[in-house]
C-alpha positions as CSV (number, residue, x, y, z in Angstrom):
1,M,-68.4,124.5,171.5
2,I,-70.4,124.5,167.8
3,V,-68.1,123.2,166.5
4,S,-70.3,123.4,162.6
5,E,-73.3,125.3,161.0
6,A,-75.3,125.1,158.5
7,Y,-77.0,128.4,158.3
8,L,-80.1,129.0,155.7
9,R,-82.7,131.8,155.3
10,I,-85.9,131.8,153.5
11,A,-88.3,134.5,153.0
12,P,-91.4,133.1,154.0
13,N,-92.5,132.9,157.5
14,L,-93.4,129.6,158.2
15,D,-96.4,128.1,160.3
16,A,-96.4,126.0,163.5
17,S,-96.3,122.8,162.0
18,A,-94.2,123.5,159.0
19,K,-91.4,124.6,161.0
20,R,-91.7,121.6,163.0
21,S,-91.6,119.2,160.3
22,L,-88.5,120.6,158.4
23,G,-87.1,121.5,161.3
24,E,-87.4,117.3,162.4
25,S,-86.0,116.4,158.9
26,I,-83.2,118.7,158.9
27,F,-81.9,117.8,162.4
28,A,-81.5,114.3,160.7
29,V,-79.3,115.7,158.8
30,A,-77.5,117.4,161.5
31,E,-77.2,114.4,163.4
32,T,-76.0,111.9,159.9
33,G,-73.5,115.3,159.2
34,A,-72.2,115.2,163.1
35,R,-71.9,110.8,163.1
36,Q,-70.4,111.1,159.6
37,F,-67.8,113.8,159.8
38,F,-66.4,113.8,163.2
39,A,-66.3,109.5,163.4
40,T,-62.8,110.0,164.4
41,Y,-63.2,111.9,167.7
42,D,-64.0,110.2,170.8
43,N,-65.8,113.1,172.4
44,P,-69.3,113.2,172.6
45,R,-71.3,115.4,169.5
46,I,-74.6,116.9,169.9
47,A,-76.9,118.0,165.9
48,E,-79.3,120.9,167.2
49,V,-81.4,122.6,165.0
50,L,-82.6,125.8,165.9
51,V,-85.9,127.6,163.9
52,E,-86.4,130.8,164.1
53,D,-88.8,133.6,163.3
54,G,-88.9,136.4,160.5
55,S,-87.7,135.4,157.8
56,T,-87.7,131.8,158.5
57,K,-83.9,131.2,159.5
58,F,-82.5,127.4,159.9
59,R,-79.3,127.0,162.1
60,A,-77.9,123.2,162.0
61,R,-75.3,123.0,164.5
62,I,-72.7,120.3,165.8
63,R,-71.5,120.5,168.7
64,T,-68.7,118.9,170.7
65,S,-66.3,119.2,173.9
66,A,-63.5,121.3,173.8
67,I,-61.6,118.3,174.6
68,A,-61.2,117.6,170.8
69,L,-59.2,120.4,171.1
70,I,-56.4,118.0,172.6
71,T,-58.0,115.2,171.4
72,A,-58.2,115.4,168.0
73,V,-54.3,115.1,166.4
74,G,-54.2,111.9,168.9
75,G,-53.7,114.2,172.2
76,Y,-50.0,114.4,170.9
77,G,-50.4,117.5,168.8
78,T,-50.8,120.6,169.5
79,V,-54.0,122.7,170.6
80,R,-53.3,125.2,167.3
81,A,-53.3,121.8,165.1
82,G,-56.5,120.7,167.1
83,I,-58.2,124.0,166.3
84,D,-56.9,123.3,162.6
85,Y,-58.5,119.7,162.2
86,L,-61.7,120.5,163.7
87,Q,-62.2,123.6,161.4
88,H,-61.8,121.6,158.5
89,D,-64.2,118.5,159.2
90,G,-66.9,121.6,160.8
91,R,-66.3,123.4,157.6
92,V,-66.5,119.6,155.7
93,A,-69.7,118.6,157.9
94,A,-71.7,122.7,157.2
95,N,-71.2,122.2,153.1
96,W,-72.4,118.6,153.8
97,M,-75.1,119.6,155.3
98,V,-76.5,123.0,153.0
99,E,-76.3,120.5,150.2
100,H,-78.3,118.6,151.8
101,I,-80.8,121.3,153.4
102,A,-81.1,123.1,150.7
103,P,-83.3,121.2,148.5
104,Q,-86.1,119.9,151.4
105,L,-86.8,124.0,151.8
106,P,-90.3,125.1,150.3
107,V,-88.0,128.0,148.3
108,P,-84.7,128.6,147.3
109,P,-82.8,130.0,150.2
110,E,-82.4,134.0,150.0
111,V,-79.0,133.4,152.4
112,V,-76.6,131.0,153.0
113,R,-73.7,130.6,155.0
114,R,-71.0,127.5,156.6
115,R,-69.5,128.3,159.8
116,T,-67.4,127.0,162.3
117,P,-67.9,129.0,165.2
118,A,-65.5,128.2,168.1
119,E,-62.6,126.7,165.8
120,T,-62.4,130.6,163.9
121,R,-63.0,132.3,166.9
122,L,-60.4,130.7,168.7
123,R,-57.9,130.6,165.9
124,R,-58.2,134.8,165.2
125,L,-56.9,134.9,168.9
126,F,-53.6,133.2,167.7
127,D,-52.9,134.5,164.9
128,K,-53.7,138.0,166.7
129,V,-50.8,137.2,169.8
130,E,-48.5,135.8,166.7
131,S,-49.0,139.0,164.6
132,G,-48.5,141.2,167.7
133,E,-52.3,142.6,168.1
134,L,-52.6,140.7,171.3
135,S,-51.0,139.5,174.1
136,A,-50.4,135.6,175.1
137,E,-52.1,137.1,178.8
138,E,-55.6,139.2,176.9
139,A,-55.7,136.3,174.2
140,S,-55.5,133.8,177.3
141,R,-58.7,135.2,178.8
142,R,-60.6,136.0,176.0
143,A,-60.2,131.9,175.3
144,E,-61.6,131.1,178.6
145,D,-64.6,133.8,177.6
146,I,-65.4,132.0,174.6
147,L,-65.3,128.4,175.9
148,K,-67.8,130.0,179.3
149,E,-70.2,130.9,177.0
150,Y,-70.1,127.9,175.2
151,Q,-70.8,126.6,179.1
152,E,-68.0,124.0,179.1
153,T,-67.5,122.6,182.6
154,A,-65.4,123.2,184.8
155,D,-63.1,120.4,184.9
156,T,-63.1,120.8,180.8
157,L,-61.4,124.1,181.2
158,G,-59.5,122.7,183.7
159,I,-58.0,120.3,181.6
160,V,-57.4,122.5,178.0
161,M,-57.2,126.2,179.5
162,P,-53.9,124.9,180.7
163,R,-53.0,124.0,177.2
164,I,-53.9,127.3,175.8
165,V,-52.6,129.1,178.3
166,Q,-48.8,127.4,176.8
167,E,-49.0,127.0,173.7
168,L,-50.3,131.1,173.3
169,N,-47.0,132.2,176.0
170,A,-45.1,130.1,173.8
171,I,-45.6,131.8,170.6
172,S,-43.0,134.7,169.7
173,P,-44.6,137.9,168.1
174,R,-43.7,139.1,164.2
175,R,-44.3,142.4,166.0
176,Y,-45.9,144.4,169.0
177,V,-48.1,147.0,168.5
178,Q,-48.4,149.6,172.1
179,R,-52.1,150.3,172.4
180,D,-54.0,152.1,175.1
181,R,-55.6,149.8,177.0
182,M,-59.7,150.8,177.3
183,P,-61.0,148.5,180.7
184,R,-62.8,145.6,178.7
185,P,-65.7,145.2,179.5
186,P,-67.1,141.6,181.3
187,A,-68.2,138.7,179.7
188,L,-71.0,137.8,179.0
189,V,-71.8,134.3,180.3
190,S,-75.2,132.8,178.3
191,P,-76.5,129.8,177.1
192,A,-76.1,127.4,174.4
193,T,-78.4,128.6,172.6
194,P,-79.9,132.2,174.2
195,L,-83.2,133.6,173.8
196,R,-83.8,136.0,171.1
197,A,-86.9,138.1,170.1
198,G,-89.3,136.7,168.1
199,K,-90.4,132.7,168.0
200,R,-87.5,129.9,168.2
201,L,-88.2,126.5,167.7
202,S,-84.9,124.4,169.6
203,I,-84.7,120.7,168.3
204,F,-82.6,118.7,170.3
205,R,-82.4,114.7,171.2
206,D,-82.4,114.1,175.3
207,P,-79.8,112.6,176.5
208,R,-81.5,110.6,179.3
209,T,-84.5,109.4,177.0
210,G,-83.1,109.5,173.2
211,R,-86.3,111.1,172.2
212,L,-86.2,114.3,170.3
213,V,-87.3,117.3,172.1
214,F,-89.2,120.2,170.4
215,S,-88.6,123.1,172.5
216,E,-90.3,127.1,171.7
217,S,-89.0,129.8,172.7
């Protein structure tokens, strides 16, 4: 899952050398953030940087396994509590990354966003079941779609999803709004870093060799 993301956009479109150099510096920030702000989690934390063309966009990301949802509070808390813990730490990490990335850019960023993508999406499902906007069954399906989108393994899904389903089913909605059900399109299961139009530079560390990888698409 992507648990923390710093997004910064600048107007100039940088050349390949500048993108590579800046991307490597930003990766060091993301990797430090992964170690510093998620140090209490047993799960491996993975840093990644994406540099996209157009106006140049930088995404510094921190990923971890969805297992963290049930281990974030020592394995004794709820999934919802785990989401809240991860979201708090993810926001702190994203703020810290922005503060350390912005001064490295050649011009001040036009757009800055601090995100906790996975936690925000999952937390919204619990809130919608509680408000009566979604049934527990539908929220469970959507939660599984989200985890599959992040390419969580079958073993991880087998551990995490029963806990999510159990907790969603235990929620007593404050109200229930009956809606005409529309057929839901099938989930689009995409890779963790989907291809987009235009050039994209992805920077990550090869887990086998420990070396930085610069992949262009």
